[in-house]
Structure formats: C-alpha cells, structure tokens
C-alpha positions in Angstrom: -79.8 89.0 24.1 -79.1 90.1 20.6 -78.4 87.6 17.8 -74.9 89.0 17.2 -74.0 88.7 20.9 -75.5 85.2 21.1 -73.4 84.3 18.1 -70.3 85.6 19.7 -71.0 83.6 22.8 -71.4 80.5 20.8 -68.2 81.1 19.0 -66.5 81.8 22.3 -67.8 78.6 23.8 -66.6 76.6 20.8 -63.2 78.1 21.0 -63.0 77.6 24.7 -63.8 73.9 24.3 -61.2 73.6 21.5 -58.7 75.5 23.5 -59.1 73.1 26.5 -58.8 70.1 24.3 -56.0 71.7 22.3 -54.0 71.7 25.5 -54.4 68.0 25.6 -53.4 67.7 22.0 -50.2 69.5 22.6 -49.6 67.7 25.8 -50.4 64.4 24.2 -48.0 65.1 21.5 -45.3 65.8 24.0 -46.4 63.4 26.7 -48.3 60.5 25.3 -49.1 59.1 28.8 -50.9 62.3 29.7 -53.3 61.9 26.7 -54.1 58.4 28.0 -55.1 59.6 31.4 -58.6 60.5 32.5 -58.1 64.2 31.8 -59.5 63.8 28.3 -62.6 62.3 29.6 -63.1 65.0 32.2 -62.8 67.5 29.3 -65.5 65.7 27.4 -63.3 64.0 24.9 -63.3 60.3 25.9 -62.5 59.4 22.2 -60.0 62.2 21.8 -57.1 59.7 21.6 -58.8 58.1 18.6 -58.7 61.3 16.5 -56.5 60.8 13.4 -52.9 62.0 13.6 -51.7 60.7 10.2 -51.5 63.3 7.5 -49.8 63.2 4.2 -48.8 66.5 2.8 -49.6 65.9 -0.9 -47.7 67.0 -3.9 -49.8 69.9 -5.1 -50.5 70.7 -8.8 -47.6 72.6 -10.3 -47.4 74.4 -13.7 -45.3 72.7 -16.4 -42.9 75.0 -18.2 -42.2 74.5 -21.9 -39.0 75.9 -23.4 -37.3 76.2 -26.9 -34.4 73.8 -27.6 -32.0 76.2 -25.8 -33.6 75.3 -22.5 -33.9 79.0 -21.7 -36.4 80.7 -23.9 -39.9 80.1 -22.5 -42.5 79.0 -25.0 -45.6 78.4 -22.8 -46.9 77.4 -19.4 -49.6 74.8 -18.8 -51.5 74.8 -15.5 -54.7 74.4 -13.7 -53.1 76.2 -10.8 -50.3 78.6 -11.5 -47.7 77.3 -9.2 -44.0 76.5 -9.3 -42.4 75.1 -6.2 -39.2 76.6 -4.9 -36.9 75.2 -2.2 -36.7 77.0 1.2 -33.3 78.4 0.4 -34.9 80.4 -2.5 -37.6 81.9 -0.3 -35.9 85.1 1.2 -36.2 85.9 4.9 -38.2 88.9 4.1 -41.0 86.7 2.7 -40.8 84.2 5.5 -41.0 87.0 8.1 -43.9 88.7 6.2 -46.1 85.5 6.2 -45.4 84.9 9.9 -46.3 88.5 10.7 -49.5 88.2 8.8 -50.7 84.8 9.9 -48.8 83.4 12.9 -46.6 85.5 15.2 -45.7 82.5 17.4 -45.0 80.1 14.6 -41.4 79.3 15.8 -42.6 79.1 19.4 -45.6 76.7 19.4 -46.0 73.0 18.7 -48.6 73.4 16.0 -51.4 74.8 18.2 -51.0 78.3 19.6 -52.8 78.4 23.0 -52.3 82.1 23.5 -53.7 82.6 20.0 -56.8 80.6 20.9 -57.5 82.6 23.9 -56.8 85.9 22.1 -59.2 84.8 19.4 -61.7 83.8 22.1 -61.6 87.3 23.5 -61.7 89.0 20.1 -64.7 87.0 19.0 -66.5 87.8 22.3 -65.9 91.5 22.0 -66.4 91.6 18.2 -62.9 93.1 17.6 -61.2 90.4 15.5 -57.4 90.9 15.6 -55.9 87.5 14.6 -57.4 84.1 13.9 -56.8 81.0 16.0 -55.4 78.9 13.2 -51.6 78.6 13.1 -49.7 78.2 9.8 -49.3 74.5 10.6 -53.1 74.1 11.1 -53.7 76.0 7.8 -51.2 73.6 6.1 -53.2 70.7 7.5 -56.4 72.1 6.1 -54.9 72.7 2.6 -53.3 69.2 2.6 -56.6 67.5 3.4 -58.3 69.5 0.6 -55.6 68.7 -1.9 -55.4 65.1 -0.9 -59.1 64.5 -0.9 -60.6 62.0 -3.4 -64.1 62.5 -2.2 -65.8 65.9 -2.5 -67.3 65.4 1.0 -63.8 65.4 2.4 -63.1 68.8 0.9 -66.3 70.2 2.6 -65.3 68.5 5.9 -61.8 70.1 5.7 -63.3 73.6 6.0 -66.6 73.1 7.9 -67.1 75.2 11.0 -67.4 72.4 13.6 -65.7 71.3 16.8 -64.9 68.0 15.2 -63.0 69.6 12.4 -61.1 71.9 14.7 -60.1 69.0 17.0 -58.9 66.9 14.1 -56.9 69.8 12.7 -55.3 70.5 16.0 -54.3 66.9 16.6 -52.9 66.6 13.1 -51.0 69.9 13.3 -49.3 68.7 16.5 -48.5 65.4 15.0 -47.1 67.1 11.8 -44.8 69.3 14.0 -43.3 66.1 15.4 -42.4 64.9 11.9 -41.3 68.1 10.0 -39.1 70.9 11.0 -40.5 74.4 11.2 -38.6 75.4 8.1 -40.1 72.4 6.2 -43.6 73.3 7.3 -43.0 76.9 6.2 -41.6 75.9 2.9 -44.6 73.7 2.2 -47.0 76.4 3.3 -45.5 79.1 1.1 -45.5 76.8 -2.0 -49.1 75.7 -1.4 -51.0 78.9 -0.3 -53.3 80.8 -2.7 -52.4 84.3 -3.7 -55.2 85.2 -6.2 -55.9 84.9 -9.9 -55.3 81.2 -10.0 -51.8 81.7 -8.6 -50.4 79.6 -5.8 -47.1 79.7 -4.0 -44.8 82.6 -3.5 -42.8 82.0 -6.7 -45.7 82.4 -9.0 -47.1 85.2 -6.9 -43.8 87.1 -7.1 -43.8 86.7 -10.9 -47.5 87.6 -11.3 -47.5 90.8 -9.3 -43.9 92.1 -9.5 -42.3 90.2 -12.5 -39.4 89.0 -10.4 -38.1 86.0 -8.6 -38.9 85.6 -4.8 -35.3 86.2 -3.8 -35.5 89.8 -5.1 -38.7 90.8 -3.2 -38.6 94.0 -1.1 -40.3 94.5 2.3 -43.4 96.2 0.9 -43.7 93.6 -1.9 -43.4 90.6 0.5 -45.9 92.3 2.8 -48.4 92.7 0.0 -48.1 89.1 -1.1 -48.4 87.8 2.5 -51.5 89.9 3.1 -53.3 88.2 0.2 -53.6 84.8 1.9 -56.4 86.0 4.2 -58.7 86.5 1.3 -57.2 86.4 -2.2 -60.4 87.5 -3.9 -61.1 90.4 -1.5 -57.6 91.8 -1.6 -57.0 92.2 -5.4 -54.0 94.3 -6.4 -54.9 94.0 -10.1 -58.3 95.6 -9.4 -56.7 99.1 -10.0 -60.1 100.7 -10.9 -62.1 99.1 -8.1 -62.0 98.6 -4.3 -59.6 95.7 -4.4 -56.5 97.8 -5.0 -57.2 100.1 -2.0 -58.0 97.1 0.2 -54.7 95.5 -0.8 -52.8 98.7 0.1 -54.4 98.8 3.5 -53.7 95.1 4.1 -50.1 95.5 3.0 -49.6 98.4 5.4 -51.1 96.4 8.2 -48.7 93.5 7.5 -45.7 96.0 7.5 -46.8 97.1 10.9 -47.0 93.5 12.1 -43.5 92.9 10.8 -42.3 95.7 13.0 -44.2 94.2 16.0 -42.5 90.8 15.5 -39.1 92.5 15.2 -38.6 91.5 11.6 -38.0 95.2 10.6 -37.1 98.3 12.5 -39.3 101.4 12.9 -37.2 103.1 10.2 -37.7 100.2 7.8 -41.4 100.3 8.6 -41.7 103.9 7.8 -39.7 103.5 4.5 -41.9 100.5 3.4 -45.1 102.4 4.2 -43.9 105.3 2.0 -43.5 103.1 -1.1 -46.6 103.2 -3.4 -48.0 99.8 -4.4 -47.0 99.3 -8.0 -47.9 96.1 -9.7 -45.5 95.5 -12.6 -46.2 91.9 -13.5 -48.7 90.4 -15.9 -51.3 87.7 -15.7 -49.7 84.4 -16.4 -49.9 82.9 -19.9 -51.6 79.5 -20.0 -51.6 77.2 -23.0 -50.8 77.8 -26.6 -53.2 80.6 -27.5 -51.3 82.8 -25.1 -47.9 81.5 -26.1 -45.0 83.9 -25.1 -44.0 84.1 -28.7 -47.0 84.6 -31.0 -45.4 82.9 -34.0 -44.7 79.8 -32.0 -48.3 78.9 -31.4 -48.6 76.3 -34.1 -45.5 74.5 -32.7 -46.9 74.8 -29.2 -50.2 73.2 -30.3 -48.2 70.4 -32.1 -46.4 69.7 -28.8 -49.7 69.7 -26.9 -51.3 67.3 -29.4 -48.3 65.0 -29.2 -48.4 65.0 -25.4 -52.1 64.1 -25.4 -51.3 61.0 -27.6 -48.6 59.6 -25.3 -49.7 56.6 -23.1 -46.7 57.3 -20.9 -48.6 60.2 -19.4 -51.8 58.3 -18.6 -54.4 55.9 -19.9 -56.9 58.6 -20.8 -56.8 62.1 -22.3 -58.1 63.4 -18.9 -55.1 61.8 -17.1 -52.6 63.2 -19.7 -53.9 66.7 -19.5 -53.9 66.7 -15.7 -50.3 65.5 -15.8 -49.3 68.3 -18.1 -51.2 71.0 -16.2 -50.3 69.8 -12.7 -47.1 67.7 -12.9 -44.6 70.5 -12.7 -42.6 69.2 -15.7 -39.7 71.0 -17.3 -40.0 70.4 -21.0 -37.3 71.4 -23.5 -38.8 71.2 -27.0 -37.1 70.7 -30.3 -38.0 74.1 -31.7 -34.9 76.0 -32.8 -35.6 79.8 -32.3 -33.2 80.7 -35.2 -34.9 78.3 -37.7 -38.3 79.3 -36.5 -37.5 82.9 -36.9 -36.2 82.6 -40.5 -39.1 80.4 -41.5 -41.6 82.9 -40.1 -39.7 85.8 -41.8 -39.7 84.1 -45.2 -43.4 83.0 -45.0 -44.4 86.6 -44.2 -42.2 88.0 -46.9 -43.7 85.9 -49.6 -47.3 85.7 -48.4 -48.2 87.9 -45.4 -50.7 87.0 -42.8 -54.2 88.0 -43.8 -54.3 86.2 -47.2 -56.8 83.4 -47.7 -54.2 81.0 -49.1 -51.9 79.4 -46.6 -48.2 79.3 -47.0 -47.0 76.5 -44.7 -43.4 75.6 -44.0 -42.1 72.8 -41.7 -38.5 71.9 -40.8 -37.3 68.7 -39.3 -33.9 67.1 -38.5 -32.7 63.9 -40.3 -31.7 61.2 -38.0 -33.6 62.3 -35.0 -37.1 63.5 -36.2 -36.8 66.6 -34.1 -39.1 69.3 -35.5 -37.2 72.5 -35.7 -39.8 74.9 -37.0 -43.5 75.3 -38.0 -44.4 78.5 -39.7 -47.5 79.7 -41.6 -49.2 83.0 -42.5 -51.8 82.6 -39.8 -52.1 83.8 -36.2 -52.6 80.9 -33.8 -55.7 81.8 -31.8 -59.4 81.8 -31.7 -61.4 84.4 -33.6 -63.5 86.8 -31.6 -66.9 85.2 -31.2 -68.6 88.5 -30.6 -66.9 90.6 -33.2 -65.3 88.1 -35.6 -62.3 89.4 -37.6 -62.0 86.4 -39.9 -63.9 86.9 -43.2 -66.5 84.6 -44.6 -65.0 81.4 -45.9 -63.8 81.3 -49.6 -65.4 77.8 -49.8 -68.8 78.4 -51.5 -70.5 75.7 -49.4 -69.1 77.1 -46.1 -69.9 80.6 -47.2 -73.5 79.7 -47.9 -73.7 78.3 -44.3 -72.2 81.5 -42.9 -69.0 79.9 -41.8 -65.8 82.0 -41.5 -62.4 81.3 -43.0 -59.3 80.1 -41.2 -57.5 83.5 -41.6 -56.0 85.4 -40.1 -56.7 83.5 -36.8 -57.0 79.7 -36.5 -56.2 76.9 -34.1 -56.4 74.2 -36.8 -53.2 72.2 -37.1 -52.5 73.3 -40.7 -48.9 72.1 -40.8 -49.1 68.9 -38.9 -52.5 67.4 -39.5 -55.0 65.9 -37.1 -58.1 67.4 -35.5 -60.0 67.3 -38.8 -57.1 68.5 -40.9 -56.1 65.8 -43.4 -53.5 67.7 -45.4 -53.0 68.7 -49.0 -52.0 67.0 -52.2 -48.3 67.5 -52.8 -48.1 66.5 -56.4 -44.9 65.2 -57.9 -43.0 65.3 -54.6 -44.5 61.8 -54.3 -42.6 60.5 -57.3 -39.7 59.9 -54.9 -41.7 56.9 -53.4 -41.9 55.3 -56.8 -38.2 55.8 -57.4 -37.4 54.3 -54.0 -39.7 51.3 -54.6 -38.1 50.7 -58.0 -34.6 50.8 -56.4 -35.7 48.3 -53.8 -36.8 46.0 -56.6 -33.4 46.3 -58.3 -34.2 48.9 -60.9 -31.1 51.1 -61.1 -31.0 54.8 -61.6 -29.9 54.2 -65.2 -33.2 52.4 -66.0 -34.4 53.9 -69.2 -38.0 54.3 -70.3 -39.3 55.9 -73.5 -41.8 58.4 -72.1 -44.4 59.6 -74.5 -46.4 62.8 -74.1 -49.4 60.7 -73.3 -49.2 57.3 -71.7 -52.0 54.7 -71.8 -51.6 53.0 -68.4 -53.0 49.7 -67.1 -54.9 51.6 -64.5 -58.6 52.3 -64.9 -60.5 55.5 -65.4 -64.1 56.2 -66.0 -64.8 56.3 -69.7 -65.5 59.8 -71.0 -63.7 61.6 -68.2 -60.7 63.9 -68.8 -58.4 61.4 -67.2 -59.3 58.5 -69.6 -58.0 58.0 -73.0 -60.7 58.7 -75.6 -62.9 55.7 -76.1 -61.3 53.7 -73.3 -61.6 53.1 -69.6 -57.9 53.4 -69.1 -56.1 56.2 -67.3 -53.9 58.2 -69.6 -51.7 60.8 -67.9 -49.7 63.4 -69.9 -46.7 65.6 -69.1 -46.6 69.3 -68.4 -45.4 70.0 -71.9 -44.6 68.0 -75.1 -40.9 68.8 -74.8 -40.6 66.4 -71.9 -41.4 63.3 -74.0 -38.5 61.0 -75.0 -36.2 58.5 -73.5 -35.3 59.2 -69.8 -33.4 57.5 -67.0 -34.3 58.2 -63.3 -32.0 61.2 -63.0 -33.5 63.1 -65.9 -37.1 61.9 -65.3 -37.0 63.0 -61.7 -35.2 66.3 -62.5 -37.7 67.2 -65.2 -40.7 65.6 -63.4 -41.8 63.4 -66.3 -45.2 61.9 -65.5 -45.1 59.4 -68.3 -41.9 57.9 -66.9 -43.1 57.4 -63.4 -46.5 55.9 -64.2 -45.0 53.0 -66.2 -42.2 52.7 -63.6 -44.9 52.4 -60.9 -46.6 49.7 -63.0 -43.4 47.6 -63.1 -42.8 47.7 -59.3 -46.4 47.7 -58.3 -48.3 50.6 -56.8 -48.8 48.8 -53.5 -45.0 48.7 -53.1 -44.9 52.4 -53.8 -47.5 53.1 -51.2 -45.6 50.9 -48.7 -42.4 52.9 -49.3 -44.3 56.1 -48.6 -45.6 54.7 -45.3 -42.2 53.6 -44.2 -40.6 56.9 -45.0 -43.2 58.8 -42.9 -46.3 59.6 -44.9 -49.5 59.3 -42.9 -52.8 58.7 -44.5 -55.3 60.9 -42.5 -58.1 61.2 -45.1 -60.5 58.3 -44.8 -60.4 57.4 -48.5 -56.6 57.5 -48.6 -56.3 55.4 -45.4 -58.6 52.8 -46.8 -56.6 52.5 -50.1 -53.3 52.4 -48.2 -54.5 49.7 -45.8 -55.5 47.2 -48.5 -52.7 46.1 -50.8 -55.2 45.0 -53.4 -56.7 48.4 -53.6 -53.3 50.1 -53.3 -52.1 48.1 -56.3 -54.7 49.9 -58.4 -53.8 53.3 -57.1 -51.9 54.4 -60.2 -52.2 58.1 -59.6 -50.5 57.8 -56.3 -47.1 58.5 -57.9 -48.4 61.9 -59.0 -49.2 62.9 -55.4 -53.0 62.7 -55.2 -52.9 61.6 -51.5 -53.2 64.3 -48.8 -50.2 65.0 -46.7 -48.8 67.8 -44.6 -45.6 69.9 -44.8 -44.3 68.1 -41.7 -44.8 64.6 -43.1 -43.3 65.7 -46.4 -40.2 67.1 -44.8 -39.9 64.0 -42.6 -40.1 61.6 -45.6 -37.2 63.3 -47.4 -35.3 63.5 -44.1 -35.5 59.7 -44.1 -33.4 59.7 -47.3 -31.0 62.3 -45.8 -30.6 60.0 -42.7 -29.3 57.1 -44.9 -32.7 55.4 -44.8 -33.3 55.8 -41.1 -36.8 57.0 -40.4 -37.5 58.9 -37.3 -41.0 59.7 -36.0 -41.4 63.5 -35.9 -41.1 64.6 -32.3 -41.5 68.0 -30.6 -39.5 67.3 -27.4 -35.8 66.6 -26.7 -35.9 66.5 -22.9 -38.6 66.2 -20.2 -37.8 66.3 -16.5 -40.4 65.6 -13.9 -40.9 67.4 -10.6 -38.0 65.6 -9.0 -35.6 66.3 -11.9 -35.8 62.8 -13.3 -35.4 62.6 -17.1 -38.1 60.7 -18.9 -37.3 58.3 -21.8 -40.4 59.4 -23.7 -38.4 62.3 -25.2 -35.9 60.1 -26.9 -35.9 59.9 -30.7 -38.0 57.0 -32.1 -36.2 55.7 -35.2 -36.3 52.6 -37.3 -34.7 51.3 -40.4 -37.0 52.2 -43.3 -34.7 51.8 -46.3 -31.4 50.1 -47.0 -28.7 52.8 -46.9 -27.7 52.0 -50.6 -31.4 52.6 -51.6 -31.5 55.9 -49.7 -28.2 57.1 -51.2 -29.3 56.2 -54.8 -32.6 58.0 -54.3 -30.9 61.1 -53.0 -28.6 61.1 -56.0 -31.5 61.5 -58.3 -33.2 63.9 -55.9 -30.4 66.4 -56.4 -31.4 67.0 -60.0 -34.8 68.8 -59.5 -33.3 71.4 -57.2 -30.3 72.4 -59.4 -27.6 70.3 -57.7 -25.6 67.6 -59.5 -25.6 63.9 -58.9 -22.4 62.2 -57.7 -22.2 60.6 -61.2 -22.8 63.8 -63.1 -26.1 62.6 -64.5 -28.5 65.4 -63.8 -30.1 67.0 -66.9 -32.9 69.4 -66.1 -34.3 71.0 -62.9 -37.7 72.2 -62.0 -36.3 74.6 -59.3 -32.7 75.3 -60.2 -32.4 78.3 -57.9 -32.6 76.2 -54.8 -29.0 74.9 -54.9 -27.6 78.3 -55.9 -29.3 80.0 -52.9 -28.7 77.3 -50.3 -25.1 76.8 -51.4 -24.9 73.4 -49.7 -25.3 69.9 -51.2 -29.1 69.6 -51.5 -31.8 67.3 -52.7 -35.6 67.8 -53.1 -38.5 68.1 -55.4 -41.3 70.4 -56.6 -44.9 69.4 -56.8 -48.1 70.7 -58.4 -51.5 69.2 -58.4 -54.7 69.3 -60.5 -55.3 72.7 -62.0 -52.5 74.0 -59.8 -54.7 73.9 -56.7 -51.6 73.3 -54.5 -47.9 74.0 -55.0 -45.1 72.3 -53.0 -41.4 72.2 -52.6 -39.3 70.0 -50.3 -35.5 70.5 -49.9 -33.1 68.7 -47.7 -29.4 68.7 -46.6 -27.8 66.1 -44.4 -28.8 68.1 -41.3 -32.1 69.8 -42.1 -35.2 69.0 -44.2 -37.6 71.8 -45.1 -40.9 71.4 -46.9 -43.6 73.9 -47.9 -47.1 73.7 -49.3 -49.2 76.5 -50.7 -52.9 75.7 -50.5 -56.3 77.0 -49.5 -57.2 75.0 -46.3 -60.8 76.1 -46.4 -61.4 75.1 -50.0 -59.1 72.4 -51.3 -60.9 72.4 -54.6 -60.2 76.1 -55.1 -60.2 77.4 -58.7 -57.3 79.7 -57.9 -53.8 78.8 -59.2 -51.1 78.3 -56.5 -47.8 80.0 -57.5 -44.4 78.3 -57.2 -42.9 81.8 -57.1 -44.4 82.1 -53.6 -43.8 78.7 -52.0 -40.5 77.8 -53.6 -38.4 80.8 -52.3 -40.1 80.6 -48.9 -38.7 77.0 -48.6 -35.3 77.3 -50.1 -34.5 80.6 -48.5 -35.5 79.2 -45.1 -33.1 76.3 -45.6 -30.4 78.7 -46.8 -30.8 81.0 -43.8 -30.8 78.0 -41.4 -27.6 76.6 -43.0 -25.6 79.8 -42.9 -22.3 79.3 -41.1 -22.7 75.5 -41.0 -20.0 73.3 -42.7 -20.9 71.9 -46.1 -21.4 68.1 -46.0 -22.0 66.1 -49.1 -24.4 63.2 -49.4 -22.8 59.7 -49.5 -22.1 58.5 -53.0 -24.3 55.6 -54.0 -22.7 52.3 -55.1 -22.7 51.3 -58.7 -25.0 48.4 -58.2 -28.1 50.7 -57.9 -26.7 53.2 -60.3 -26.1 51.0 -63.4 -27.4 47.7 -62.1 -27.5 44.4 -63.9 -29.2 45.1 -67.3 -30.4 42.2 -69.5 -31.8 42.1 -73.0 -35.5 41.5 -73.3 -36.1 38.7 -75.9 -38.2 39.7 -78.8 -41.6 37.9 -78.7 -43.5 40.1 -81.2 -46.5 38.4 -82.9 -46.0 35.2 -80.8 -48.8 33.7 -78.7 -49.2 35.0 -75.2 -48.4 31.6 -73.6 -45.2 31.2 -75.8 -44.1 34.8 -75.1 -44.7 34.3 -71.3 -42.7 31.1 -71.2 -39.8 32.7 -73.2 -39.6 35.7 -70.9 -39.9 33.7 -67.7 -37.1 31.4 -68.9 -35.0 34.5 -69.4 -35.6 35.3 -65.7 -38.2 38.0 -66.0 -41.5 38.5 -64.3 -44.4 38.7 -66.7 -47.8 40.4 -66.7 -50.3 40.6 -69.5 -52.1 43.9 -70.2 -55.7 42.9 -70.6 -56.4 46.0 -72.7 -55.5 45.5 -76.4 -53.6 47.8 -78.7 -53.6 48.3 -82.4 -50.7 46.6 -84.3 -49.8 44.7 -87.4 -49.7 41.4 -85.4 -52.7 39.1 -85.5 -55.3 39.8 -82.9 -54.6 38.0 -79.7 -50.9 37.7 -80.2 -48.2 39.8 -78.6 -47.9 43.2 -80.1 -44.8 44.1 -78.1 -43.3 44.3 -74.6 -42.9 47.1 -72.2 -40.0 47.6 -71.7 -38.4 46.5 -74.9 -34.7 46.3 -75.6 -33.0 46.1 -72.2 -34.2 46.2 -68.6 -33.1 45.2 -65.1 -32.4 41.5 -64.7 -35.4 39.8 -63.0 -37.6 42.8 -63.6 -41.2 43.0 -64.8 -42.0 42.8 -68.5 -45.5 43.8 -69.6 -47.0 42.0 -72.6 -49.1 44.2 -74.8 -51.7 42.1 -76.7 -52.7 43.0 -80.3 -56.2 43.9 -81.2 -55.3 44.1 -84.9 -56.2 47.0 -87.1 -52.9 48.9 -87.3 -53.0 52.5 -88.2 -55.2 53.9 -85.5 -55.2 53.9 -81.7 -52.1 53.4 -79.6 -48.9 51.6 -80.4 -47.7 48.8 -78.2 -45.5 51.1 -76.1 -48.5 53.4 -75.3 -47.6 56.3 -77.5 -50.3 57.9 -79.6 -50.3 56.5 -83.1 -51.2 59.9 -84.5 -51.9 63.3 -83.1 -51.9 63.1 -79.3 -52.6 66.5 -77.8 -52.7 65.2 -74.2 -56.4 64.8 -73.9 -57.4 62.7 -71.0 -54.8 64.0 -68.5 -56.3 65.5 -65.3 -56.4 69.2 -65.8 -53.3 71.1 -65.1 -49.7 70.0 -64.7 -48.0 67.9 -62.1 -44.4 68.7 -61.8 
C-alpha cells in the first residue's frame, strides 16, 4: 500500500471516529441523558462526558483610531492586528452569504457539528479529492477563541494540533457554544475575528484594505473574494499583482461565487455577472503608527500623543501593558489637534524656513485654561531616514560629523517641539524674564517698581575670574544690555518692553532666584537637562542661579507656550494634553482625557504680569504705560489684544518669540537641534513672523477679547522711602532698615566709595521701594575714583566687557 493511500486511510479512520463521537456530542447537547448512557463507552469514549464545554469567546485585539479635534479627520491607527469590530447589522447579507458559501453551507442547519460535512470530508480524504473541510464556522470560532484566549503558548499549539483529542474538544465546545449564542451572534463574532491577510482581521478592516470601502457597500464579487481568503490568507494574496497570489485569489473568488449560487444566495444570472467582473484592488495597506500618519505634517503631534499615552498609568503598570492597550484596545481617540491651526502653523514655518534646512524652526500652540495642544509644526519630516541610502546629510555638529553621524534633517523622529527621548530643549533667552516679573509681583513689588539700570551691572552672583561674564578683576557676574541706549531708570513695563537685562538681574536679586525658578516650575517649565534639573531641585543652588532670568535653562516651544498660557488663563496652569476625548471599545468615556489644571498664580498677579507683557509685542498696557517694544509688528498683524516676549541667547545661538491671546498661546524657537553651540546667528526675522502670523491666522474671524485689567495694588503698590544709611556701620544700617520694615541683605563684595572702608557705601535700591521689600547694603572698600559705584554702575568707561557674548532680548 502506498504511503499516500495509507495516509488517507488514517485520516479517514480519524474522521470516522470523530464523526461517531460527534453524533454523541450533538446528541448530548440536545439530550443530556443520552450522553450519560453506555453509548459513549461503546464508542470508546468513556470519559467523553468529561470533555470541556465551557468556552469564553475573548475580546480580540482591535485597532485604536486617532482623530483630530473634529472627531472626523483620521490622524493615525495603532494596531498589532488591523481590526475594527462592527455589529452584525453593519455586515451586509452578501458578506454573510459569501462566508457561508465558502466555509459552511449548512451553518444555519446544524448544531455546531455538521455530520454530513464530516462524512463528506471522510470520503474526500479517502479519495484524495478534497471538496470541503469538516470544520464548521462554529468549530473554527472555537479554535480562534482558544488561540486568542490562551495565556500559555502550549495552549496555542494544542488549539491547532491534528489529534483526535483536539477535534473532540472542539466539537463538544462548538455544540455547547451553539446552545448559548444565536447563529447570528456566532457569525458576527466569526466575521470580526477571522484573518484576511496582511495583518488584517475582520471584514471591516478587510473591506477597507482591499476595496477602500465600508462592508455595507461590498458587491458580490468583492464579498466573495474576501470570504475566499480565510482558507489561507498568505496563499491567496490579492496584493501580489506581479506574482501567483493574485491569480490564485481570482480563482478562489470565482469558486466562492459558484458556491454562492449553489447555496441559493445568488441566481445564475448574478453568478455570471459577478464572474465577469475583473478583480481590482483599490484599497491601500493600512497605516500603522505615527511614521505613516495619514497627514504627513501631523507626525510630530502624533508622536507627542503616543509618548503621552505611554506615560499614563491609567493604561497599565508598564510600558508593555500601555502599548498593548493602545494597539489592541479598540479605542476611539479624539485629540486636541486643530486642523486649521496646524495648517497655518505648518504653512508659516515652511514659508519662513522650508524643510531641508539644518536649523529647525519650531512652533507650538496651546489653549489657555485647558492645556489642549492645538498645533506642533516644524520644518522637518517626521520619519526615519533610509538606513540603506540615507538622505539626511552629515551632522553640522563637528563632533557628530567626525563620528560619521547624520543630522536631524530633513527626516527625524526626535521630539523637537515637546522634549523627551534625549531632547532637552533650547535656551529661550529673555522670554524667561517673565518669571522674574511674576516672582517680584508675588513678593509685592508693583509694576511701577523703578530701578536705575546701568549698561553694565555688577551683580551679587559669582562668575569665574577672567571670563567674559565676570567684571574685570572680580569673581562677580556682570551682565550688560544689548545696547547702551537701554540704560537708565525703568519700571517693569519699560524694562520688559525693551528687555533690559540690568533691570531684571537686580530685580531677581531682590526677590531671590529660587523664587523665580519656582514661578517657572508652577507656570509649566520643565527642567529636562540634568544640570538644569539639579539646580531647580535644590533651592540653595537655585538661589545662586542669577543667569536664570536671562533664559539659560533649556526649554521647548510647547513648554514656553504653556507658561504664557498660564498668564492668559488668569494664573490657572493646565498640563499640556494631546487628547480631549477617549472612548473604549464599549463606548465608555475615560476620565484620563480631562484637562488637568491647578492654581499656579493668584489672578491679580497673572493680570499684572500680562499688563507688562503687552509691551514687548507692540500692544498697550491697560494703564497706558508701555514704552518700547522688541517686536512691535506682532500686535499690528494679530489685531487682537496680545502679550508676549522675544528672546535671544548667547551669540544669538537661538531666537524665540512667544505670543498669547486669551484663547491661544503660540511660541516658536529657531535653533540647531544637532549643535546647540552653533556659531551661526539665529534670525528673529525668521522665527518672529512665523509665530505671530500663525497666531494671526488662527485668530481670524474670532471675537476680540481683552485681558482683564489688573488692580492698582500691583500696579502702583505701597511705596516707602528707604532711609539714608550712607557711611554708617553695617549693624547700625541693618537695624535702621529693619525697623523701617525692610528685609536686609549685605553684599559681601565691596565697592569703591568716599565712605570709610567697612561702612555702608549705599543701598540698592535707594530713594523709594516697595514696603517690606529687600534692600541690599553695599559695603565700602574705600578708594573712591575707580571701580564701581555703590549702585553697580561703572565709575568710568564701561564698554560692557564681561557680558556673555551676544545680546539677550
């Protein structure tokens, strides 16, 4: 006897045994007493009644769909298996009939086990002319359910092993399942679970993949093709247009059409018409993840959403659990991205610095009062560079170039706008002066606080002797202004409007740098760089961080926009968030998408700070006090009440602008992400219009809403005269000032004056200051005529030496 014939006999015997026992299964399901009789034992199944009948049809992995804030525009899909469940009512009769014709003619007539089918398979296997398998749709559903519900790999193997035991278990469970679910329920679960090739499962995903349509719109030949794939999704491959898979699929489809005619689902005329239709696949492979985002300029936002999701404990205890939930939970996620705002942001970025340039122009927009991120745009393509034929040039960073590393342009997946993943951010320069202004207001210093700001200021903060940032012959940090014309007496309006460094450093001294850092934290600045984080964490270290007010800490466009949004929200800080609604598979709304807000500042402080912040961008304070602006065009173009600030760092290595209305905050930074220490100058004529034109475009057609007017308490405050203590002893001066209600600190660095050495040369401030404020005692070193005067101004000359190179405005 030949091996092939022997094999067919074995299969036949196996099927015969199963068929005999299957009769008992079905009978047992219908007549339990019969299964308890001796018939099972006579058939060789004395333990048959002990075979398991319980089966849980598990919820199978389903793709999560991510939309823009309109809830309609698809941004991305995330899945391990491309599947989206649909109710039975959305599966058209033509699709139901096609799968029955292809897999189980007697589906609506049997009780889970088709006895005629078994005997037909028995004969077919014996003769070698396979016509139709013995497994019913219900038995196939049992097998898939066991596979999906398995927690042990051995159970997966057991679910498909070719043994009598497996077949018996499958039969018994199929019969039991039929007693619990209706035929329509079984068919619905089957059609949502079955594989259809290319990582696609369920008829909804298959319909979109192959024909770019919803299941309800499928035609007879289309439904027949999809149904035919179940037998072997890899063997029948409609996308294999240049290989054998396409022809196999056509033949299989035509066979299913014939079977539909046999079952009475279609007429002979309909069969002929369907067979005459050429197979034309019009769909596309499904997009999966952010690098294949439906809109290519939304990739950075999509990535921001993904990183946010992976940080949420609500979706699991580990990153593995969270990713599985996203890729298999079937969530419907509506993000905060506003297509209009994203479109204008992308347009303005490309207009002012097109993709392909080494410098990155980065713009972020967020909504005050909710933290909802409305746009993230940069002149980069979100995606991985080709590893075989890279298109990104060698990095502009000399060290990276020496190592053969490539730059981040035009393609990158680095989170340039939001930080994380090794991206710490960029220095934002004088935009950080707002935090000193806020801290001062919180300490009772009103907007009218006046300081005589010299061109060069000798601060109490230390600097390495001999460096550019130290005053000659000292170890004290001496910042200067952008130009000599900025020196003079300023209040907070004019100092902020003109970005006077030598106003904000002494103001920071009075309120304490640690309080300035704390204000930045509360308003939304994160400290991602290790050195910055260490400084910000320790108040003692933070108190010596004098240069913080000039924006030396790394930040991102999103954090910067969010910080100014806190002011626009009347001091309410909201954590940036990329989602506004998340519904699970059952349609339940999850709380995790709700805004997360807290009271960061007192409303009166936020309003006063905004009043000064109107000056730099060409608007006017509620008290008419603005005098000077570093970007006057912003208000003219935006044509709404607006606040904001420009910022430039050492040697103009970065340039920044942030602008905000009551409803939208937009920030932009121009930098070289690959080489933060670049020797190139960043141009405000690039970043500034990209920011204010984005805000202007986004605000078109929206009603103009003014900022609340601040109360007079933080505008004019309670001013008090500082007693004159010149040439008196330090102890006597300290007692006098404290008796007058002031806080007192003694500058340990001595200055030249006519007073005897060791006595008080003067106070800072002198004249008048806020009641209860800090007064600094400058101690005389004697030897008047050279060095610095008590208020820190150069006694002679003073060309700005010692300031870190470049301007900070």
